[in-house]
FIDREN-858999 format. One record per atom (N, C-alpha, C, CB): x, y, z; residue in one letter. Coordinates in steps of 0.2 Angstrom, whole numbers, padded with zeros to 4 digits, always signed. Glycine has a CB too. Example, Ala and Ser with C-alpha at 12.3 -4.5 7.8 and 13.67 -1.06 7.14 Angstrom:
+0066-0028+0039a;+0062-0022+0039a;+0066-0016+0039a;+0057-0022+0045a;+0064-0011+0035s;+0068-0005+0036s;+0064+0000+0039s;+0070-0003+0029s;
//
This chain:
+0047-0040+0067m;+0042-0043+0063m;+0043-0051+0063m;+0043-0041+0055m;+0037-0054+0064t;+0037-0061+0065t;+0039-0065+0058t;+0031-0064+0068t;+0042-0070+0058t;+0043-0074+0052t;+0040-0081+0052t;+0051-0075+0050t;+0036-0082+0058d;+0033-0088+0058d;+0027-0089+0053d;+0029-0089+0065d;+0027-0095+0050l;+0022-0096+0045l;+0016-0099+0048l;+0025-0102+0040l;+0011-0095+0049v;+0004-0097+0051v;-0001-0096+0046v;+0002-0092+0057v;-0006-0100+0046p;-0011-0101+0041p;-0014-0094+0039p;-0016-0106+0043p;-0015-0090+0044e;-0018-0083+0043e;-0014-0079+0039e;-0020-0080+0049e;-0007-0080+0038l;-0003-0075+0035l;+0001-0078+0029l;+0002-0072+0040l;-0002-0083+0026t;+0001-0086+0020t;-0002-0083+0013t;-0001-0094+0020t;+0002-0085+0008a;+0000-0082+0001a;-0007-0085+0000a;+0005-0085-0004a;-0008-0091+0001a;-0015-0094+0000a;-0020-0090+0003a;-0015-0101+0002a;-0019-0088+0010a;-0024-0085+0013a;-0026-0078+0010a;-0022-0084+0021a;-0020-0074+0009l;-0021-0068+0006l;-0025-0068-0001l;-0014-0064+0005l;-0023-0073-0005q;-0026-0073-0012q;-0033-0075-0011q;-0022-0079-0016q;-0035-0079-0006a;-0042-0081-0005a;-0046-0075-0003a;-0042-0087+0000a;-0043-0071+0002a;-0047-0065+0004a;-0048-0060-0002a;-0043-0062+0009a;-0043-0060-0006i;-0044-0055-0012i;-0050-0058-0017i;-0038-0054-0016i;-0049-0065-0018d;-0054-0068-0022d;-0061-0067-0020d;-0052-0075-0023d;-0062-0068-0013a;-0068-0068-0010a;-0072-0061-0011a;-0068-0069-0003a;-0067-0056-0012a;-0070-0049-0012a;-0071-0047-0020a;-0065-0044-0009a;-0070-0052-0024g;-0070-0050-0031g;-0077-0049-0034g;-0067-0056-0035g;-0078-0046-0039d;-0084-0044-0042d;-0084-0045-0050d;-0087-0037-0041d;-0087-0050-0053p;-0087-0051-0060p;-0087-0045-0065p;-0091-0057-0062p;-0092-0041-0063e;-0093-0035-0067e;-0087-0030-0066e;-0099-0031-0065e;-0084-0029-0060d;-0078-0025-0059d;-0073-0028-0063d;-0077-0024-0052d;-0072-0035-0063a;-0067-0038-0066a;-0067-0036-0074a;-0067-0046-0066a;-0073-0037-0077l;-0073-0035-0084l;-0071-0028-0085l;-0080-0036-0087l;-0073-0023-0081f;-0071-0016-0081f;-0064-0015-0081f;-0075-0012-0076f;-0061-0018-0076l;-0054-0018-0075l;-0050-0020-0080l;-0052-0021-0068l;-0052-0026-0083q;-0048-0029-0089q;-0048-0024-0095q;-0052-0035-0091q;-0054-0020-0096r;-0054-0015-0101r;-0049-0009-0099r;-0061-0013-0103r;-0050-0007-0093f;-0047-0001-0090f;-0039-0002-0091f;-0049+0001-0083f;-0037-0008-0089f;-0029-0009-0089f;-0027-0012-0096f;-0028-0013-0083f;-0031-0011-0101k;-0029-0013-0108k;-0026-0020-0108k;-0023-0008-0110k;-0030-0025-0107t;-0028-0032-0107t;-0029-0036-0113t;-0031-0036-0101t;-0032-0032-0118g;-0033-0035-0125g;-0027-0037-0129g;-0038-0031-0129g;-0028-0041-0134p;-0022-0042-0139p;-0018-0036-0141p;-0024-0046-0145p;-0012-0036-0140g;-0008-0031-0142g;-0007-0025-0138g;-0010-0029-0149g;-0011-0025-0132e;-0011-0019-0128e;-0006-0020-0122e;-0018-0018-0125e;-0004-0015-0119y;+0001-0016-0114y;+0000-0020-0108y;+0003-0009-0111y;-0006-0022-0107g;-0008-0027-0101g;-0011-0033-0104g;-0013-0024-0097g;-0009-0035-0110e;-0011-0041-0113e;-0011-0047-0109e;-0008-0042-0120e;-0017-0050-0108g;-0017-0057-0105g;-0018-0056-0097g;-0011-0061-0106g;-0018-0050-0094d;-0018-0050-0087d;-0025-0052-0085d;-0016-0043-0085d;-0025-0055-0079v;-0031-0058-0076v;-0033-0054-0070v;-0030-0065-0074v;-0040-0052-0070f;-0043-0048-0064f;-0049-0052-0061f;-0045-0041-0066f;-0049-0051-0054v;-0055-0054-0051v;-0060-0049-0049v;-0053-0058-0045v;-0058-0043-0050g;-0063-0037-0049g;-0063-0035-0042g;-0070-0040-0050g;-0057-0033-0039v;-0057-0030-0033v;-0054-0023-0034v;-0053-0034-0028v;-0058-0018-0031r;-0055-0011-0032r;-0050-0009-0027r;-0061-0006-0031r;-0046-0004-0028v;-0040-0003-0024v;-0042-0002-0016v;-0036+0003-0026v;-0047+0002-0015p;-0048+0003-0008p;-0050-0003-0004p;-0054+0008-0007p;-0053-0008-0007a;-0055-0014-0004a;-0048-0019-0004a;-0060-0018-0008a;-0044-0018-0009t;-0038-0022-0008t;-0033-0019-0002t;-0034-0021-0015t;-0033-0013-0001r;-0029-0010+0004r;-0032-0012+0011r;-0029-0002+0004r;-0039-0012+0011a;-0042-0014+0018a;-0040-0022+0019a;-0050-0014+0017a;-0040-0026+0014i;-0038-0033+0015i;-0031-0033+0017i;-0039-0037+0009i;-0026-0030+0014v;-0019-0030+0015v;-0018-0028+0023v;-0016-0025+0011v;-0021-0024+0026k;-0020-0022+0033k;-0020-0029+0037k;-0025-0018+0035k;-0023-0034+0035r;-0023-0040+0039r;-0017-0044+0038r;-0030-0044+0038r;-0013-0043+0033f;-0008-0047+0031f;-0001-0043+0031f;-0009-0049+0024f;-0001-0037+0034e;+0005-0034+0034e;+0011-0037+0037e;+0004-0027+0037e;+0010-0042+0042r;+0015-0045+0045r;+0017-0052+0042r;+0014-0046+0053r;+0014-0053+0036m;+0016-0060+0033m;+0023-0061+0031m;+0011-0061+0027m;+0026-0067+0031p;+0033-0067+0029p;+0034-0065+0022p;+0035-0075+0030p;+0040-0062+0021l;+0042-0060+0015l;+0041-0065+0009l;+0049-0057+0015l;+0043-0071+0011s;+0043-0077+0006s;+0036-0078+0004s;+0045-0083+0009s;+0031-0077+0008e;+0024-0078+0006e;+0021-0072+0002e;+0019-0078+0012e;+0024-0066+0004a;+0022-0060-0001a;+0025-0061-0008a;+0025-0053+0002a;+0031-0063-0008l;+0034-0064-0015l;+0031-0070-0018l;+0042-0066-0014l;+0028-0075-0015r;+0024-0080-0018r;+0018-0077-0021r;+0023-0086-0013r;+0015-0073-0018t;+0009-0070-0020t;+0010-0065-0026t;+0006-0065-0014t;+0016-0062-0026l;+0018-0058-0031l;+0019-0062-0038l;+0025-0054-0030l;+0020-0068-0038r;+0020-0072-0044r;+0014-0075-0046r;+0025-0078-0042r;+0008-0073-0043s;+0001-0075-0045s;+0000-0072-0052s;-0004-0073-0040s;-0004-0076-0056p;-0007-0073-0062p;-0012-0068-0061p;-0009-0078-0066p;-0015-0067-0055v;-0020-0062-0054v;-0018-0055-0052v;-0025-0065-0049v;-0020-0050-0056h;-0017-0044-0055h;-0018-0041-0047h;-0021-0039-0059h;-0024-0042-0045e;-0026-0039-0038e;-0021-0043-0033e;-0033-0040-0036e;-0020-0049-0034h;-0015-0053-0029h;-0008-0050-0029h;-0014-0060-0031h;-0006-0048-0035r;+0001-0045-0036r;+0001-0038-0033r;+0003-0044-0043r;-0005-0034-0034l;-0005-0027-0030l;-0005-0028-0023l;-0011-0024-0033l;-0009-0033-0020a;-0009-0034-0013a;-0002-0036-0010a;-0014-0040-0011a;+0001-0040-0014a;+0008-0042-0012a;+0013-0036-0012a;+0011-0047-0016a;+0012-0031-0017l;+0016-0025-0017l;+0015-0021-0011l;+0016-0022-0023l;+0008-0020-0009l;+0006-0016-0004l;+0009-0018+0003l;-0001-0015-0004l;+0009-0025+0004v;+0012-0028+0010v;+0019-0026+0010v;+0011-0036+0009v;+0023-0027+0004m;+0030-0026+0004m;+0031-0018+0006m;+0033-0028-0002m;+0027-0014+0003v;+0029-0007+0004v;+0028-0005+0012v;+0024-0002+0000v;+0022-0008+0015r;+0021-0007+0022r;+0027-0010+0026r;+0015-0010+0024r;+0029-0016+0024q;+0035-0019+0028q;+0041-0014+0027q;+0036-0026+0025q;+0042-0012+0021f;+0048-0007+0020f;+0047-0001+0024f;+0049-0005+0013f;+0042+0002+0025a;+0041+0008+0029a;+0042+0006+0036a;+0033+0010+0029a;+0040+0001+0039v;+0041-0001+0046v;+0049-0003+0047v;+0037-0008+0048v;+0052-0006+0042a;+0059-0008+0042a;+0063-0001+0042a;+0061-0013+0037a;+0061+0004+0039s;+0064+0010+0038s;+0063+0015+0044s;+0062+0013+0032s;+0059+0013+0049s;+0057+0018+0054s;+0063+0018+0059s;+0051+0016+0058s;+0064+0024+0063a;+0069+0024+0068a;+0069+0019+0073a;+0069+0031+0071a;+0063+0017+0075r;+0062+0013+0081r;+0063+0005+0079r;+0055+0014+0084r;+0062+0004+0072q;+0062-0003+0070q;+0066-0004+0064q;+0055-0006+0069q;+0071+0000+0064r;+0076+0000+0058r;+0079-0007+0057r;+0082+0005+0059r;+0078-0010+0051d;+0080-0017+0049d;+0083-0017+0042d;+0074-0022+0050d;+0090-0015+0042d;+0093-0015+0035d;+0093-0021+0031d;+0100-0012+0036d;+0093-0027+0035a;+0093-0033+0031a;+0086-0034+0028a;+0094-0039+0036a;+0081-0033+0031l;+0074-0033+0028l;+0073-0028+0023l;+0069-0032+0033l;+0076-0022+0023r;+0075-0017+0018r;+0079-0020+0012r;+0079-0010+0020r;+0084-0023+0012s;+0088-0025+0007s;+0084-0031+0004s;+0095-0028+0009s;+0081-0036+0008a;+0078-0041+0005a;+0072-0039+0001a;+0076-0046+0011a;+0068-0034+0004l;+0062-0032+0000l;+0064-0029-0006l;+0059-0026+0005l;+0070-0025-0006h;+0072-0022-0012h;+0074-0027-0018h;+0078-0017-0011h;+0078-0032-0015d;+0081-0037-0020d;+0075-0041-0023d;+0086-0041-0017d;+0070-0043-0018g;+0065-0047-0020g;+0060-0044-0025g;+0061-0049-0014g;+0059-0037-0024y;+0055-0033-0029y;+0059-0033-0035y;+0054-0026-0026y;+0065-0031-0036l;+0068-0031-0042l;+0068-0037-0046l;+0075-0028-0041l;+0069-0043-0042d;+0068-0049-0046d;+0062-0050-0049d;+0070-0055-0041d;+0056-0048-0045a;+0050-0049-0048a;+0048-0044-0054a;+0045-0047-0042a;+0051-0038-0053v;+0051-0033-0059v;+0054-0036-0065v;+0054-0027-0057v;+0060-0039-0064r;+0063-0042-0070r;+0060-0048-0073r;+0071-0043-0068r;+0056-0052-0069e;+0053-0058-0071e;+0046-0056-0074e;+0051-0062-0065e;+0044-0049-0074g;+0038-0047-0077g;+0032-0048-0073g;+0037-0051-0083g;+0033-0048-0066c;+0027-0049-0062c;+0025-0042-0060c;+0030-0052-0055c;+0028-0037-0060v;+0026-0030-0059v;+0025-0027-0066v;+0031-0026-0055v;+0019-0028-0069n;+0018-0027-0076n;+0012-0023-0078n;+0018-0034-0079n;+0011-0018-0074n;+0006-0013-0076n;+0008-0007-0072n;-0001-0015-0075n;+0005-0001-0075w;+0007+0005-0072w;+0005+0006-0065w;+0004+0011-0076w;-0001+0004-0063d;-0003+0004-0056d;+0001+0000-0051d;-0010+0002-0055d;+0004-0005-0053l;+0008-0009-0049l;+0015-0006-0048l;+0010-0016-0052l;+0018-0003-0053v;+0024+0001-0053v;+0023+0007-0049v;+0026+0003-0060v;+0018+0011-0050d;+0017+0017-0046d;+0016+0016-0039d;+0011+0021-0050d;+0013+0010-0037a;+0012+0009-0030a;+0018+0007-0026a;+0006+0004-0029a;+0023+0006-0030s;+0029+0002-0026s;+0036+0005-0028s;+0029-0005-0028s;+0037+0007-0034a;+0044+0009-0036a;+0047+0015-0032a;+0044+0011-0043a;+0043+0020-0030e;+0045+0025-0026e;+0049+0023-0019e;+0040+0030-0025e;+0046+0018-0017y;+0048+0015-0010y;+0053+0010-0011y;+0042+0013-0006y;+0052+0004-0014l;+0056-0002-0014l;+0062-0001-0018l;+0052-0007-0017l;+0062+0004-0023v;+0068+0006-0026v;+0071+0013-0024v;+0067+0006-0034v;+0066+0018-0025g;+0068+0025-0023g;+0071+0026-0016g;+0063+0030-0025g;+0067+0025-0011e;+0068+0026-0004e;+0074+0022-0002e;+0062+0025+0000e;+0074+0015-0005f;+0080+0011-0003f;+0087+0014-0005f;+0079+0004-0006f;+0087+0016-0012l;+0093+0019-0014l;+0095+0026-0011l;+0093+0020-0022l;+0089+0030-0010r;+0091+0037-0007r;+0093+0036+0000r;+0084+0041-0007r;+0092+0031+0003g;+0094+0030+0010g;+0101+0026+0010g;+0089+0025+0014g;+0104+0026+0004g;+0111+0023+0004g;+0111+0016+0003g;+0115+0025+0010g;+0106+0013+0001g;+0106+0005+0000g;+0109+0003-0006g;+0099+0003+0000g;+0112+0007-0010g;+0115+0004-0016g;+0118+0010-0020g;+0111+0000-0020g;+0121+0008-0026d;+0123+0013-0031d;+0117+0016-0035d;+0128+0010-0036d;+0114+0021-0033a;+0108+0024-0036a;+0109+0025-0043a;+0106+0030-0032a;+0114+0029-0045d;+0115+0031-0052d;+0115+0024-0056d;+0121+0035-0053d;+0119+0020-0054a;+0120+0014-0058a;+0114+0010-0059a;+0126+0009-0055a;+0110+0009-0053e;+0104+0005-0054e;+0099+0008-0058e;+0102+0004-0046e;+0098+0015-0057l;+0093+0018-0060l;+0094+0018-0068l;+0092+0025-0058l;+0101+0019-0069d;+0103+0019-0076d;+0101+0013-0080d;+0110+0021-0077d;+0103+0007-0076a;+0102+0001-0079a;+0094-0001-0080a;+0104-0005-0075a;+0090+0002-0076l;+0083+0001-0077l;+0080+0005-0082l;+0079+0003-0070l;+0083+0011-0083a;+0081+0016-0088a;+0083+0013-0095a;+0084+0023-0087a;+0088+0010-0095a;+0091+0007-0102a;+0087+0000-0104a;+0098+0006-0101a;+0083-0002-0099s;+0080-0009-0101s;+0076-0009-0107s;+0077-0011-0095s;+0075-0014-0111p;+0070-0015-0116p;+0063-0016-0113p;+0072-0020-0121p;+0063-0017-0107a;+0056-0019-0104a;+0053-0012-0102a;+0057-0024-0098a;+0047-0011-0104l;+0043-0005-0102l;+0043-0004-0095l;+0036-0005-0105l;+0041-0009-0091w;+0040-0008-0084w;+0046-0007-0080w;+0036-0014-0081w;+0052-0009-0082e;+0058-0008-0079e;+0060+0000-0080e;+0064-0012-0082e;+0058+0002-0086r;+0060+0009-0087r;+0055+0014-0083r;+0059+0011-0095r;+0049+0012-0082r;+0044+0015-0078r;+0046+0015-0071r;+0037+0013-0079r;+0049+0009-0068v;+0051+0009-0062v;+0057+0014-0061v;+0054+0002-0060v;+0062+0015-0065a;+0067+0020-0065a;+0064+0027-0064a;+0072+0019-0071a;+0059+0028-0068m;+0057+0035-0068m;+0053+0036-0061m;+0052+0037-0074m;+0049+0032-0060l;+0045+0033-0053l;+0049+0032-0047l;+0039+0028-0053l;+0054+0029-0047a;+0059+0028-0041a;+0061+0035-0039a;+0064+0024-0043a;+0062+0040-0044t;+0065+0046-0043t;+0060+0051-0039t;+0067+0050-0049t;+0054+0049-0038f;+0049+0052-0034f;+0051+0053-0027f;+0042+0049-0035f;+0055+0048-0025a;+0058+0048-0018a;+0062+0054-0016a;+0061+0041-0016a;+0066+0055-0021w;+0071+0061-0020w;+0067+0067-0021w;+0077+0061-0026w;+0063+0068-0026t;+0059+0074-0027t;+0055+0076-0021t;+0054+0073-0033t;+0052+0071-0018k;+0048+0072-0012k;+0052+0075-0006k;+0044+0066-0010k;+0059+0073-0006a;+0063+0075-0001a;+0067+0081-0003a;+0069+0069+0000a;+0065+0085-0009g;+0067+0091-0010g;+0073+0091-0015g;+0070+0095-0004g;+0075+0085-0018d;+0080+0085-0023d;+0078+0083-0030d;+0086+0079-0020d;+0078+0087-0034g;+0075+0086-0041g;+0080+0083-0046g;+0072+0092-0044g;+0086+0082-0044g;+0092+0080-0048g;+0090+0073-0051g;+0098+0080-0045g;+0089+0068-0047p;+0088+0061-0051p;+0082+0061-0056p;+0086+0056-0045p;+0077+0065-0054a;+0071+0065-0059a;+0073+0068-0066a;+0065+0069-0056a;+0077+0074-0065l;+0079+0077-0071l;+0084+0073-0075l;+0082+0084-0070l;+0088+0069-0072r;+0093+0065-0075r;+0090+0059-0079r;+0099+0063-0070r;+0086+0056-0075i;+0083+0050-0078i;+0078+0052-0084i;+0079+0046-0073i;+0074+0058-0083a;+0070+0060-0088a;+0074+0062-0094a;+0066+0067-0086a;+0080+0064-0094s;+0084+0066-0100s;+0086+0059-0103s;+0090+0070-0098s;+0086+0054-0100l;+0088+0048-0103l;+0082+0044-0107l;+0091+0043-0098l;+0076+0046-0105l;+0070+0043-0107l;+0066+0048-0112l;+0066+0041-0101l;+0069+0053-0114l;+0065+0058-0118l;+0063+0055-0125l;+0069+0064-0119l;+0067+0050-0127d;+0066+0047-0134d;+0062+0040-0134d;+0073+0046-0138d;+0060+0039-0128d;+0056+0033-0127d;+0050+0033-0131d;+0054+0032-0119d;+0048+0027-0134r;+0043+0027-0139r;+0036+0025-0136r;+0044+0022-0144r;+0036+0024-0129e;+0030+0021-0126e;+0026+0027-0123e;+0031+0016-0121e;+0019+0028-0124d;+0015+0033-0122d;+0015+0033-0114d;+0008+0033-0124d;+0015+0027-0111l;+0015+0026-0104l;+0022+0029-0101l;+0015+0019-0102l;+0027+0029-0105m;+0033+0032-0102m;+0033+0040-0103m;+0039+0029-0106m;+0030+0042-0109h;+0029+0049-0110h;+0025+0052-0104h;+0025+0051-0116h;+0020+0049-0101k;+0016+0051-0096k;+0020+0051-0089k;+0010+0047-0095k;+0024+0046-0088a;+0028+0045-0082a;+0033+0051-0082a;+0031+0038-0082a;+0037+0052-0088v;+0042+0057-0088v;+0039+0064-0087v;+0046+0057-0095v;+0033+0065-0090g;+0030+0072-0089g;+0028+0073-0082g;+0025+0073-0094g;+0025+0068-0079w;+0023+0068-0072w;+0028+0070-0067w;+0019+0062-0070w;+0034+0066-0068m;+0039+0067-0063m;+0042+0074-0064m;+0044+0061-0064m;+0043+0076-0070l;+0045+0083-0071l;+0041+0088-0068l;+0046+0084-0079l;+0034+0087-0069r;+0030+0092-0066r;+0031+0092-0058r;+0022+0090-0068r;+0032+0086-0055e;+0032+0086-0048e;+0039+0090-0046e;+0032+0079-0046e;+0044+0090-0050v;+0050+0094-0048v;+0048+0101-0048v;+0056+0092-0054v;+0044+0103-0053g;+0043+0110-0053g;+0038+0112-0047g;+0039+0112-0059g;+0034+0108-0045k;+0029+0109-0040k;+0032+0108-0033k;+0023+0105-0040k;+0036+0103-0032r;+0039+0102-0025r;+0046+0104-0024r;+0038+0094-0024r;+0050+0105-0029v;+0057+0107-0028v;+0058+0114-0030v;+0061+0102-0031v;+0058+0115-0036d;+0060+0122-0038d;+0057+0123-0046d;+0068+0123-0038d;+0053+0128-0046r;+0050+0129-0053r;+0056+0131-0058r;+0045+0135-0053r;+0061+0134-0056a;+0066+0136-0060a;+0070+0130-0063a;+0071+0140-0057a;+0070+0124-0059l;+0073+0118-0062l;+0069+0115-0067l;+0074+0113-0056l;+0063+0115-0067l;+0058+0113-0072l;+0059+0117-0078l;+0051+0112-0070l;+0059+0124-0077l;+0059+0128-0083l;+0066+0127-0087l;+0058+0135-0081l;+0071+0127-0083g;+0078+0126-0086g;+0078+0119-0090g;+0083+0125-0080g;+0075+0114-0087f;+0075+0108-0091f;+0071+0109-0097f;+0072+0102-0087f;+0065+0112-0097l;+0061+0113-0103l;+0064+0117-0108l;+0054+0116-0101l;+0068+0122-0106d;+0071+0127-0110d;+0076+0123-0114d;+0075+0132-0107d;+0079+0118-0111a;+0084+0114-0115a;+0082+0108-0119a;+0089+0111-0110a;+0076+0105-0117h;+0073+0099-0120h;+0066+0099-0123h;+0074+0094-0115h;+0063+0105-0122a;+0056+0105-0124a;+0055+0103-0132a;+0052+0111-0122a;+0060+0106-0135a;+0059+0105-0143a;+0059+0098-0145a;+0065+0109-0146a;+0062+0093-0141r;+0062+0086-0143r;+0058+0082-0139r;+0069+0083-0143r;+0054+0085-0134m;+0050+0081-0130m;+0044+0078-0133m;+0048+0085-0123m;+0041+0072-0132p;+0035+0070-0135p;+0029+0074-0132p;+0034+0063-0133p;+0024+0075-0136r;+0019+0080-0135r;+0016+0078-0128r;+0013+0079-0140r;+0014+0072-0126t;+0011+0070-0120t;+0016+0072-0114t;+0010+0062-0120t;+0022+0070-0114a;+0027+0072-0109a;+0027+0079-0108a;+0034+0069-0111a;+0027+0083-0113l;+0027+0090-0112l;+0021+0093-0109l;+0028+0094-0119l;+0015+0090-0111s;+0009+0092-0109s;+0008+0091-0101s;+0003+0089-0112s;+0010+0085-0099y;+0010+0083-0092y;+0015+0088-0088y;+0012+0076-0091y;+0021+0089-0091a;+0026+0093-0087a;+0024+0100-0086a;+0033+0093-0091a;+0020+0103-0091t;+0018+0110-0090t;+0011+0111-0088t;+0019+0113-0097t;+0008+0106-0085e;+0001+0107-0083e;+0000+0113-0078e;-0001+0100-0080e;+0005+0114-0074h;+0003+0119-0069h;+0006+0126-0071h;+0006+0117-0062h;+0009+0126-0077l;+0012+0133-0079l;+0006+0137-0082l;+0017+0132-0084l;+0008+0143-0083s;+0003+0148-0085s;+0001+0146-0093s;+0006+0155-0085s;-0004+0148-0095p;-0006+0147-0102p;-0001+0149-0107p;-0013+0150-0104p;+0002+0155-0105e;+0007+0158-0110e;+0013+0154-0110e;+0009+0165-0107e;+0016+0151-0104d;+0022+0147-0104d;+0020+0141-0107d;+0024+0146-0097d;+0015+0138-0106r;+0013+0131-0110r;+0013+0132-0117r;+0006+0129-0108r;+0010+0138-0120a;+0010+0139-0127a;+0017+0140-0130a;+0006+0145-0129a;+0021+0143-0126r;+0028+0145-0128r;+0032+0138-0129r;+0032+0150-0123r;+0031+0134-0124y;+0035+0127-0124y;+0032+0123-0130y;+0035+0124-0118y;+0026+0123-0131r;+0023+0119-0136r;+0025+0122-0143r;+0015+0120-0136r;+0026+0128-0143a;+0029+0131-0150a;+0036+0129-0151a;+0028+0139-0149a;+0040+0127-0146l;+0047+0125-0148l;+0047+0119-0151l;+0050+0124-0141l;+0042+0115-0151r;+0041+0108-0154r;+0041+0109-0162r;+0036+0104-0151r;
//
């Protein structure tokens, strides 16, 4: 992957391309959809009005941009700029993880740069987390890039909502590979979380364990924990179960 800084692959060029695709009406809709009002989880976020498919199409032109420029874009106040930067980083991570172009130094740089941005509050809405955590944290750790338990535990214990969601969504990497253990372990740490967005994330990842790994693993977790699970988490986790099973677990609450 080239690291030459050319005008076509800079943060400024990527941001300009996103801005040019913006639509004021879509910007107003997205600001409401992502709860940017006072006291809401996305308070103060700025949108220019670019939908995800259009953002992905633009990103294809910037997949070879230097990581430093992607990280600069990730510090932008504009939501769609940050999403574009994350999609660039996810693509670069996939290439650096491939058998033919394996680049462990770049994988580590992407992971570290991502976590720095998360801790700075740049990855600060559910769509940003959900597009990136599985790869830039989950796949990195699953591939032996660090102490998975320690890193996920630290994120799960954070007072910051988005760090906790990163911890939960990162486990999707293991679940998709047939290992439900990390998802069950992190979910158990987050059962008492007070945020609705975490209830949804926990329930979603539990449901995926039942669907992709082993239904018995999910049922065992529910047998042990359903009585103390938030209603939303339990609803998400049991979505694909029979009406009878769903009613039985709801009754435990």
